[in-house]
N, C-alpha and C positions, 0 to 999 in steps of 0.2 A: 899122539893118537892111536888107537891099536884097534885091526880089522880082522875080523874072522877071514879066513884065504878061498874058503869056498863061498863069502859072499865077492870078496876081491875077483876072484876066478869067472865069477856070474856080471859081474860087470863089465869087465873086459870083455866075456863071451856077445852082451848086449850091446855094446858099442861096437864092435867089430859085425856083429849081424846086422845092425843098423846102417852102420854105412856100407856095406855089403848092396843092400836093399837099393840107399841112394845111387850107387853107381849103378842098379840098374833104372833108377830111373831117371838118372844123366842121359846115360846110351838110351832109353826109347824119346827122350825131348832131342837129344841130336837127332834122332832118325825123322822122327815130326818135323823139326827147324828144316830138315835136309831138303824132307818131302813138301812141305808147307802147309802142313793138317793140323792145324789150327785146331780143329776139332778134338782133337785128340789129347791136349796140350792142359787144360782142365782139370782133368782128372791128376794126369802127373805134378802137375806142380801143385795141388792138392797134398799128394803124401810129399812130397819132397818138403812140402810146411810142417808137415807132420815129422817126419823124422829129424828135422832137423833142431825141432823141438824137442826132440826127446835126444841129442844129442846132445846139444846144450845145457839140459839139467843133468845131464854125468859132468861136462866140462865145470858148473859150476860147481858141483859135491866135489867131484876131484881137487879143485881152485881151493876149495873153504881145509881139507885136510891136509894140501902141503904147505898152505897160509898158516895151521895152526904146528906144522911142524920145521916152520921157518926154511920152506924147500921155495925153491923157485916154478910159478906157478905156470909151467910149460908141460910140454912133454917128456923133454928132458930131465924134469924135476919128478915126472911121474917117474923114468923110470930108477934114477935118484933112491927114490923113496922103495920099490919093490928090490930094490940091490942091497936095502941095507939088512934086510932080513935072509935067512936060508930058507928058510920058507916061503916067500914071497920069491926069491931069487928065479927059479923057474918059471915064473910068472911072465919074465922081462923077453919071453920071445914071444909069447903071446899078444902083448902087449907090442915090440914092434910089429908084429905082421897088423893090427891097428893103424899106427902108426903109418904105415904106406898104403894102406887100407884109405887114410883118409888124406895121404898124399895124390892118388887115382885120383881120390874125386873132386879134388882142385884142378888136377890135370883137367876130366873130364869138363869141370865147369868153365873152364878158360877156356874150354875148344869152344861149348856152347854161347858165352859171351861173343864171342868173336862171331861167332854165327848168325848172332843175332844184330850184332851190330853192322856188316856185311849189308844183311836185308834192309837194316835202316835206311842204310847209304843210297841203298838201291832204288830204294821206294821212294826215298826224296828225291834222287835224280829223276828218276820215273814222273814224279808231281810235280816237280818244276818244268821238266818238256810240256805234261799237259796245259801247263799255267801260259806255257809259251815263253819263258824266262829260261835263256843256255847259259851252260856252267861258262865262265871265261875261263880263258887257258892260262895259267902261271908262268911269267918269264921272268928271265934275268936280265936287270935294266946294267948299263955301264960300269956300275960301283958294285954290281954280283951281289944283289939285294932281289932279292925277289919282285914283280911288279903283275898286277894281275891288270889285263886287259879290260877294258868294260866294251863290250858289247852288250847293241839292242837286243830289247826281247821279237821274236817271233807269236804270232799266234796261228795256230793252227788251226784254228776254226772259228766262225763269230758268227752269230746266230742270227 
């Protein structure tokens, strides 16, 4: 399958632009999570979904191109595709910038996931305290296995 060099350049530029905007959304999302500013999250999430859909469409298109050429349907396969022809070889540098941007988005997303997980654990612990359920400490038994001590529940208040 042959593609116009300008089409390829535009496609790579669109991918990079979408990924850079996604990076910005992920940074804003992290800031909202850190400040627990959930009111601002809705618009960020909606934009993230739009960007991910756009990126997914491009990934599907590249996968179709690579499948027709019997190349791996991966970022490395796309690099192989670009390096096959002298006209497309210069696009490899631009493509590697896209790959780097994608990896940066993955790292930012993992950080946000950890923040969300930590918040869920904190809220779960607070909820258990409000319910009067105290988390039992985990101790080791004589054989070295972990044993959870059972504790009674405590009531903070009665109506």
